[in-house]
C-alpha positions as CSV (number, residue, x, y, z in Angstrom):
1,M,-43.1,-59.2,10.1
2,S,-41.2,-58.2,7.0
3,N,-39.6,-55.0,6.0
4,A,-39.7,-53.3,2.6
5,N,-37.0,-55.6,1.3
6,G,-38.8,-58.7,2.4
7,N,-36.4,-59.4,5.3
8,K,-38.1,-60.5,8.5
9,V,-37.8,-58.6,11.7
10,K,-38.9,-59.8,15.0
11,T,-40.6,-56.6,16.3
12,V,-41.6,-53.1,15.4
13,A,-38.8,-51.9,17.6
14,D,-36.3,-54.0,15.7
15,Y,-37.6,-52.5,12.5
16,N,-37.2,-48.9,13.7
17,M,-33.7,-49.6,15.0
18,K,-32.6,-50.8,11.5
19,I,-34.1,-47.7,9.9
20,K,-32.2,-45.5,12.4
21,R,-29.0,-47.4,11.8
22,R,-29.4,-47.0,8.0
23,N,-30.0,-43.3,8.3
24,F,-27.1,-42.8,10.7
25,I,-24.8,-44.6,8.2
26,K,-26.0,-42.3,5.4
27,I,-25.5,-39.1,7.6
28,A,-22.1,-40.2,8.8
29,G,-21.0,-41.0,5.3
30,A,-22.1,-37.6,4.1
31,A,-20.4,-35.9,7.0
32,S,-17.2,-37.8,6.4
33,G,-17.4,-36.8,2.7
34,A,-17.9,-33.2,3.8
35,V,-14.8,-33.3,6.0
36,L,-12.7,-34.8,3.3
37,M,-14.0,-32.1,0.9
38,A,-13.2,-29.3,3.4
39,R,-9.7,-30.7,3.9
40,A,-9.2,-30.8,0.1
41,L,-10.4,-27.2,-0.2
42,T,-8.2,-26.1,2.7
43,S,-5.2,-27.9,1.1
44,K,-6.0,-26.2,-2.2
45,A,-6.3,-22.8,-0.5
46,E,-2.9,-23.4,1.3
47,E,-1.4,-24.2,-2.1
48,Q,-2.7,-20.9,-3.4
49,G,-1.4,-18.9,-0.4
50,F,1.6,-16.7,-0.9
51,T,4.1,-14.4,0.8
52,F,6.2,-11.5,-0.3
53,S,9.8,-12.7,-0.4
54,S,11.5,-9.4,-1.5
55,P,11.0,-6.6,-0.8
56,I,9.0,-6.9,2.4
57,D,6.7,-4.4,4.0
58,G,8.7,-1.3,5.1
59,D,11.7,-1.9,2.9
60,M,13.3,1.4,1.7
61,L,14.8,0.9,-1.8
62,N,17.4,2.7,-3.9
63,A,18.8,2.6,-7.4
64,M,22.2,1.3,-6.1
65,N,20.9,-2.1,-5.0
66,D,17.2,-2.4,-5.9
67,G,16.7,-1.8,-9.5
68,T,17.4,0.6,-12.4
69,L,16.3,4.1,-13.2
70,V,13.8,4.3,-16.1
71,N,12.7,7.7,-17.2
72,G,13.3,9.1,-13.7
73,H,11.5,6.2,-11.9
74,L,12.9,3.1,-10.2
75,L,12.2,-0.2,-11.9
76,T,12.4,-3.0,-9.3
77,T,11.6,-6.7,-9.1
78,I,8.9,-8.0,-6.7
79,K,9.5,-11.6,-5.6
80,I,6.7,-13.7,-4.2
81,K,6.8,-17.2,-2.7
82,A,3.9,-19.3,-3.8
83,A,3.0,-22.8,-5.1
84,S,3.8,-23.3,-8.8
85,S,0.1,-23.9,-9.5
86,S,-0.7,-20.4,-8.3
87,V,-1.7,-17.6,-10.6
88,I,-0.2,-14.4,-9.3
89,Q,-0.7,-10.8,-10.4
90,V,1.2,-7.8,-8.9
91,N,-0.4,-4.4,-9.4
92,G,-2.4,-5.9,-12.2
93,I,0.7,-7.4,-14.0
94,D,1.0,-11.2,-14.4
95,A,4.0,-12.6,-12.5
96,K,6.2,-15.3,-14.0
97,Y,7.3,-18.4,-12.1
98,V,11.0,-18.7,-12.0
99,D,13.1,-21.0,-9.8
100,G,10.5,-21.3,-7.1
101,L,9.4,-17.6,-7.0
102,F,6.9,-15.5,-8.9
103,L,8.6,-12.4,-10.3
104,T,7.2,-9.1,-11.5
105,D,8.9,-5.8,-12.4
106,V,7.2,-2.8,-11.0
107,L,7.9,0.9,-11.6
108,L,8.2,3.0,-8.4
109,K,7.2,6.6,-9.2
110,D,6.8,8.0,-5.7
111,Y,8.5,8.0,-2.3
112,K,5.7,5.8,-0.9
113,N,4.5,2.9,-3.0
114,V,1.7,0.3,-2.3
115,I,2.3,-3.1,-3.9
116,E,-0.8,-5.4,-4.1
117,A,-0.6,-9.0,-5.1
118,V,-3.6,-11.3,-6.0
119,E,-3.8,-15.0,-6.3
120,R,-6.4,-15.4,-9.0
121,N,-7.5,-18.9,-8.2
122,S,-8.5,-18.2,-4.6
123,G,-8.9,-14.4,-4.8
124,Q,-6.5,-14.0,-1.9
125,K,-4.9,-10.5,-1.7
126,Q,-1.9,-9.1,0.1
127,S,-0.3,-5.7,0.0
128,I,2.9,-4.1,1.3
129,T,4.1,-0.5,1.4
130,I,7.6,0.2,0.3
131,F,9.6,3.3,-0.2
132,W,12.0,4.7,-2.8
133,L,14.9,6.7,-1.4
134,K,16.3,8.9,-4.1
135,N,19.0,10.6,-2.0
136,F,20.1,7.9,0.5
137,T,23.1,6.2,-1.1
138,G,26.6,7.5,-1.2
139,K,26.2,9.7,1.9
140,Y,27.7,9.8,5.3
141,R,27.2,11.5,8.7
142,L,29.1,11.9,11.9
143,S,27.0,11.6,15.1
144,L,28.1,11.9,18.7
145,D,26.4,10.3,21.7
146,D,26.4,11.0,25.5
147,N,27.0,14.7,25.1
148,I,26.6,17.2,28.0
149,W,30.1,18.2,29.3
150,F,30.8,20.6,26.4
151,L,27.5,22.4,27.2
152,K,28.4,22.6,30.9
153,D,31.8,24.1,29.8
154,L,29.9,26.8,27.7
155,A,27.8,27.7,30.8
156,V,30.8,27.8,33.2
157,N,32.8,30.0,30.7
158,S,29.9,32.2,29.5
159,E,31.7,35.3,30.6
160,K,35.0,34.2,29.0
161,Y,34.0,32.7,25.7
162,K,33.0,35.0,22.9
163,S,32.1,32.1,20.7
164,I,30.9,28.5,21.2
165,F,33.9,27.4,19.3
166,E,36.2,28.5,22.1
167,N,35.1,25.3,23.7
168,P,37.8,22.7,22.7
169,Y,35.3,20.0,21.8
170,L,33.1,22.1,19.5
171,N,36.3,23.7,18.1
172,F,37.5,20.3,17.0
173,L,34.1,19.4,15.4
174,K,34.2,22.7,13.5
175,Q,37.7,21.7,12.2
176,V,36.2,18.5,10.9
177,N,33.5,20.4,9.1
178,D,35.9,23.0,7.8
179,T,38.2,20.3,6.4
180,Y,35.7,17.9,5.0
181,G,32.3,19.6,5.0
182,T,31.0,16.9,7.4
183,K,27.4,17.2,8.7
184,I,27.6,16.6,12.5
185,H,24.8,15.4,14.8
186,I,25.1,15.7,18.6
187,N,22.8,13.7,20.9
188,I,22.6,15.4,24.3
189,F,21.7,14.7,27.9
190,Y,19.6,17.1,29.9
191,Q,21.8,17.1,32.9
192,T,25.0,16.0,34.6
193,E,26.6,16.5,38.0
194,G,26.2,20.2,38.9
195,F,24.6,21.3,35.7
196,N,21.4,21.0,33.5
197,L,20.5,22.6,30.2
198,S,18.3,25.3,31.8
199,Q,21.5,26.9,33.1
200,L,22.9,27.4,29.6
201,T,23.0,31.0,28.4
202,T,21.2,32.2,25.3
203,Q,24.0,34.6,24.3
204,Y,25.3,32.2,21.6
205,K,21.9,31.5,20.0
206,N,22.6,33.5,16.8
207,E,25.9,31.6,16.4
208,W,24.2,28.3,16.8
209,I,21.7,29.2,14.2
210,A,24.5,30.4,11.8
211,N,26.0,27.0,11.9
212,A,22.7,25.0,11.5
213,K,23.7,24.0,7.9
214,W,26.2,21.5,9.3
215,L,25.2,21.0,13.0
216,R,22.3,19.3,14.7
217,L,21.3,18.8,18.4
218,S,18.8,16.2,19.6
219,F,17.5,14.4,22.7
220,H,19.5,11.5,23.9
221,A,18.4,10.9,27.6
222,L,17.8,12.7,30.8
223,Q,21.3,11.8,32.0
224,E,24.1,9.2,31.6
225,M,23.1,6.9,34.4
226,P,21.5,4.5,35.0
227,D,22.4,2.2,32.0
228,R,19.5,1.4,29.7
229,P,17.2,4.1,31.3
230,Y,14.3,3.6,28.9
231,L,14.3,-0.2,28.6
232,K,11.1,-0.5,30.6
233,A,10.1,3.2,30.5
234,S,6.5,4.3,29.8
235,Y,5.4,6.5,27.0
236,D,5.0,9.4,29.5
237,E,8.5,9.0,30.9
238,V,10.2,9.1,27.6
239,K,8.0,12.0,26.4
240,R,8.7,14.0,29.6
241,D,12.5,13.7,29.3
242,C,12.4,14.3,25.5
243,E,10.4,17.5,25.9
244,K,12.7,18.9,28.5
245,V,15.7,18.6,26.1
246,I,13.9,19.8,23.0
247,N,12.5,22.8,24.8
248,E,16.0,23.8,26.0
249,I,17.6,23.3,22.6
250,H,15.0,25.6,21.1
251,R,15.6,28.2,23.8
252,F,19.4,28.4,23.7
253,A,20.1,27.3,20.1
254,G,17.0,27.8,18.0
255,T,14.6,25.4,16.2
256,E,16.9,25.4,13.2
257,L,19.2,22.9,15.0
258,T,16.5,20.3,15.6
259,G,15.3,17.7,13.1
260,S,13.5,14.3,12.8
261,V,16.4,12.0,13.8
262,T,17.9,10.9,17.1
263,T,19.7,8.1,18.8
264,L,18.2,7.1,22.2
265,H,20.7,6.4,25.0
266,W,21.5,2.7,24.8
267,G,19.0,2.4,22.0
268,E,16.6,0.3,24.1
269,A,12.9,1.0,24.6
270,K,9.5,-0.5,24.6
271,V,7.3,0.3,21.6
272,E,5.7,2.9,23.8
273,G,9.0,4.7,24.2
274,S,9.7,4.8,20.5
275,R,6.2,6.1,20.0
276,A,6.9,8.9,22.4
277,L,10.1,9.8,20.4
278,R,8.1,9.7,17.2
279,D,5.3,11.9,18.6
280,E,8.0,14.4,19.6
281,G,9.2,14.5,16.0
282,Y,11.8,11.8,16.0
283,T,10.5,9.7,13.2
284,T,13.9,8.2,12.4
285,Q,15.7,6.4,15.2
286,V,19.3,5.2,15.0
287,G,20.9,2.1,16.6
288,Y,23.1,-1.0,16.2
289,F,20.4,-3.7,15.8
290,N,22.7,-6.5,16.9
291,V,21.4,-10.1,16.8
292,D,22.9,-13.6,17.0
293,N,25.9,-12.4,19.0
294,D,26.7,-11.3,22.6
295,D,26.7,-7.6,21.9
296,S,24.0,-5.3,23.3
297,P,21.0,-5.2,20.9
298,V,20.6,-1.4,20.8
299,S,17.6,-2.0,18.8
300,Y,14.6,-0.3,20.5
301,Y,11.6,-2.6,20.5
302,L,12.4,-4.6,17.3
303,N,12.1,-8.4,17.5
304,V,14.7,-10.9,16.4
305,E,13.3,-11.3,12.9
306,Q,13.2,-7.6,12.4
307,R,16.7,-7.1,13.7
308,R,18.0,-9.9,11.4
309,H,16.4,-8.1,8.5
310,L,18.1,-4.8,9.5
311,T,21.4,-6.6,10.0
312,N,21.6,-7.1,6.3
313,R,20.4,-3.6,5.4
314,S,21.1,0.0,6.3
315,I,17.5,1.1,6.8
316,W,14.0,-0.2,7.3
317,R,10.7,1.3,8.3
318,D,8.1,-0.1,10.7
319,N,5.0,0.9,8.8
320,K,2.7,0.0,11.7
321,E,4.4,2.5,13.9
322,G,5.5,5.0,11.3
323,I,9.2,4.9,12.5
324,T,12.3,4.5,10.4
325,F,15.3,2.7,11.8
326,V,18.9,3.3,10.5
327,R,21.9,1.1,11.4
328,I,25.2,2.6,12.5
329,A,28.1,1.5,10.3
330,Q,30.8,2.0,12.9
331,V,31.2,3.1,16.5
332,I,34.6,4.7,16.2
333,N,35.6,4.6,19.9
334,L,35.3,0.8,20.0
335,F,38.3,0.3,17.7
336,K,42.0,1.2,17.5
337,V,43.0,3.7,14.9
338,E,44.7,1.0,12.8
339,Q,41.4,-1.0,12.8
340,I,39.1,1.7,11.5
341,I,40.0,1.7,7.8
342,P,40.1,-2.2,7.4
343,L,36.7,-2.5,9.1
344,L,35.2,0.3,6.9
345,D,36.7,-1.4,3.9
346,D,34.9,-4.6,4.9
347,I,31.6,-2.7,5.2
348,K,32.1,-1.2,1.8
349,K,32.2,-4.7,0.3
350,N,28.7,-5.3,1.5
351,P,26.4,-3.4,-0.9
352,R,23.6,-3.2,1.7
353,R,25.7,-2.1,4.6
354,S,27.5,0.5,2.6
355,E,24.6,2.4,1.2
356,F,24.8,5.1,3.9
357,I,27.8,5.4,6.3
358,E,26.7,6.4,9.8
359,L,29.9,7.1,11.9
360,M,29.4,7.4,15.7
361,I,31.5,8.2,18.7
362,H,30.9,9.2,22.3
363,E,31.8,12.6,23.8
364,Q,33.4,11.4,27.1
365,Y,36.5,9.8,25.4
366,F,37.6,13.2,24.3
367,Y,38.5,14.4,27.8
368,P,41.9,13.6,29.6
369,S,40.0,13.7,32.9
370,Y,37.8,10.8,31.9
371,E,38.8,7.4,33.2
372,A,38.7,5.8,29.8
373,Y,40.2,8.8,27.9
374,Q,41.3,8.0,24.4
375,P,44.3,10.3,23.5
376,D,43.8,9.5,19.8
377,Y,40.2,10.6,19.8
378,R,40.8,13.3,17.2
379,E,42.8,10.9,15.0
380,K,40.1,8.3,15.1
381,V,37.4,10.7,14.0
382,L,39.5,12.2,11.3
383,T,40.6,8.8,10.0
384,A,37.0,7.6,9.7
385,V,35.7,10.8,8.1
386,K,38.6,11.0,5.7
387,W,37.9,7.4,4.7
388,A,34.3,8.3,3.9
389,V,35.4,11.3,1.8
390,D,38.2,9.4,0.0
391,N,35.6,6.7,-0.9
392,G,33.3,9.1,-2.6
393,Y,30.7,9.6,0.2
394,Q,29.1,13.0,0.5
395,P,28.1,14.7,3.8
396,A,24.4,14.7,4.6
397,F,22.0,14.8,7.5
398,L,19.8,11.7,7.7
399,E,16.6,13.7,7.5
400,E,17.7,14.9,4.1
401,C,18.1,11.3,2.9
402,V,15.1,9.3,4.2
403,I,12.4,11.4,2.4
């Protein structure tokens, strides 16, 4: 028996087997070609992929470091990492390939700005949301953590004190404001041994309100101990404690002294904890954001990559959660008086770290009865504040600067 090519086969079965083998080879060859084609297309698509190099999503820009003012708007450069064969447009403007990056100048006209990039070959699109802060740079603030004892003193001496400033701690803070115009933010506990905020009289409420132009009160924690109280806390736990403090502040001092900024005790929380703070109105949360060292992170729920980004900046916003994070420039009580100015001078040399100077100290070091009392407490505060003023920084609350 012969096949169509004249070659002899022994049986019909042999003939059918040859046909099947021939078809298999054709199909396998076609499949192999398809795989190679798919790989080629994937490779091409990868070549045409891109990422935003600078700024990234959530960055908050200013004219000091991020561009120039043009007719009242901020002209800034968008940098995108992509293969040189890519064709990139940013907000409809063709980007130029320079030294491994695609660059486009974009004019920011609003506080919130959406930047969309398109790779024209593949049609791939990405967008980020960035912010233009018009009033952020050149400002400073003094904040104080772990506060409760001065409030207990006001309660104990309510029949004696005619003014809140008869309390030695508040009297000193008023001296700082009187001398330098400093805006002062006090983060408070709900309770300490033998006292909680519900015991604080309302007799000074009008005086609190009269000083709201330079003074703020906000939630810090339920109490000082245990350490890192909200590291594993649920949304409901943080919300419960936060509400207790806010309600009492409104009762004894008025709504005028509350705002959208706080520093959580130890600055450690799950994302649920930060969400609870956000939902109670604290959309700006302040911390250290330490990374790559042995210091406590004090960075809420942010991961290592986000903390590294904040290490080189003063501020960043998590757009997914709607929370803005601000980095403290100096924790005053950690240093000797003679160290404060040199360290602040070093910070000033870094254009990113020196945009906004957040100075912080803890209440307890003020008191001679405290085991770790710092007798030069007043000198430390005045040294840091005077440095800010001498270096041209203006007093401001953070909520005035992040909008």
